[in-house]
C-alpha positions in Angstrom: -55.0 167.2 90.9 -57.8 164.8 91.7 -55.6 163.0 94.2 -55.9 165.7 96.9 -58.9 167.6 98.2 -59.4 171.3 98.7 -57.4 171.3 101.9 -54.4 169.5 100.3 -55.1 166.2 102.1 -55.0 162.9 100.1 -58.5 161.8 99.0 -59.9 158.6 100.6 -62.4 158.0 97.9 -62.4 158.3 94.1 -63.8 161.5 92.5 -67.0 160.8 90.5 -67.6 163.0 87.5 -71.1 164.1 86.5 -72.7 161.8 83.9 -72.8 164.6 81.3 -69.0 164.8 81.5 -68.6 161.0 81.2 -70.6 160.9 77.9 -73.3 158.7 79.6 -76.9 159.8 79.5 -78.7 158.6 82.6 -82.4 158.3 82.8 -83.0 158.1 79.0 -85.1 155.8 76.9 -84.3 155.7 73.2 -87.1 156.2 70.7 -87.5 154.4 67.4 -85.7 156.5 64.8 -88.1 158.0 62.3 -86.8 159.7 59.2 -88.3 163.2 59.0 -87.6 164.9 55.7 -88.5 168.3 57.1 -86.2 168.0 60.2 -83.3 170.5 60.4 -80.3 168.6 59.2 -76.9 170.1 58.9 -74.7 168.8 56.0 -71.2 169.8 56.8 -68.3 167.6 55.7 -66.4 168.1 59.0 -69.4 166.7 60.9 -70.0 163.8 58.5 -68.1 161.3 60.6 -69.9 162.1 63.8 -72.8 159.7 64.6 -74.8 161.6 67.3 -75.8 164.9 65.9 -78.9 165.4 68.2 -79.3 165.3 71.9 -80.1 167.2 75.1 -78.6 167.4 78.5 -80.5 168.4 81.6 -78.7 170.7 84.0 -79.2 169.7 86.8 -80.0 166.0 85.9 -82.3 165.7 88.9 -84.3 168.1 91.1 -84.4 167.8 94.9 -86.6 170.4 96.6 -85.7 169.3 100.1 -88.2 169.9 103.0 -91.2 172.0 101.9 -94.0 173.6 104.0 -97.4 172.2 103.2 -99.7 174.6 101.2 -96.8 176.6 99.7 -95.7 176.7 96.0 -92.0 176.4 95.1 -90.4 176.8 91.7 -86.9 175.9 90.3 -85.4 176.1 86.9 -83.8 173.3 84.9 -81.8 174.1 81.8 -82.3 171.8 78.8 -79.2 172.2 76.7 -79.1 171.2 73.0 -75.8 169.5 72.6 -76.4 168.4 69.1 -75.8 170.2 65.8 -79.3 170.0 64.5 -82.3 171.8 65.9 -84.7 169.4 67.7 -88.2 169.5 69.0 -89.4 168.3 72.4 -92.5 168.2 74.5 -93.1 167.6 78.2 -95.6 165.0 79.4 -97.2 166.9 82.4 -97.2 165.0 85.7 -100.5 163.9 87.1 -102.3 166.5 89.3 -102.0 164.4 92.5 -98.2 165.0 92.5 -98.6 168.7 92.7 -96.0 169.1 90.0 -96.3 171.3 86.8 -93.7 172.1 84.1 -93.8 175.5 82.4 -91.9 175.9 79.2 -92.2 177.5 75.7 -92.9 174.7 73.2 -91.2 174.6 69.8 -87.9 173.7 68.3 -84.7 174.3 70.2 -82.5 175.8 67.5 -80.3 177.7 69.9 -78.2 176.5 72.8 -80.8 175.9 75.5 -84.3 176.3 76.8 -85.4 176.8 80.4 -88.0 174.5 82.1 -89.6 175.8 85.2 -90.6 173.0 87.6 -93.3 174.1 90.0 -94.5 172.1 93.0 -97.5 172.8 95.2 -96.6 171.1 98.5 -99.6 169.1 99.5 -100.0 165.9 101.6 -102.1 163.1 100.1 -103.8 160.5 102.3 -105.3 160.4 105.7 -102.7 158.4 107.6 -100.2 160.2 109.8 -96.6 159.7 108.5 -94.9 161.4 111.4 -94.8 164.8 109.9 -92.9 164.1 106.7 -94.3 162.8 103.4 -91.9 162.0 100.5 -92.9 162.9 97.0 -90.9 161.3 94.1 -91.8 161.5 90.4 -90.0 161.2 87.1 -91.0 163.9 84.6 -91.0 162.6 81.0 -89.5 164.9 78.3 -90.1 163.5 74.9 -87.6 164.4 72.2 -87.2 163.3 68.6 -84.6 160.6 69.5 -85.2 159.7 73.1 -87.3 160.2 76.2 -85.5 162.0 79.1 -86.5 161.3 82.6 -86.1 164.1 85.2 -86.4 162.8 88.7 -88.0 165.2 91.1 -88.0 164.6 94.9 -89.4 166.6 97.8 -90.3 166.1 101.5 -93.4 167.8 102.7 -93.6 168.9 106.3 
């Protein structure tokens, strides 16, 4: 039950479900729908009533690297899951070099279930002023799909 926690005690606050379970898509910008006669469309009568036949979910929906040592490179994997019926294409708008971020992926259509995006960060401090030892990096990586633009927030603190 959601009324009690793991220890059997009554919960004081409400349980928040992840957005991908609530059927909400955070951090997305819809694109203008362009009819593409070559796009992979599925014509199955059982799916004819369904409106949204394309879409992606990012797992996790945001990346937090935590505290990083300056001069080191860190990598994490984000899964981009195709939750639609049709195959879809996407591309990643690479972040500017001053962020130290880079996204590595295999371009092309996602006909299967998912594709892996490797988010790489080179921990570097920008600027001459002393910030007390920690500098926060925050950037939204843009993933352009056929129907929308997904924003993947990436955060890190550089020591």
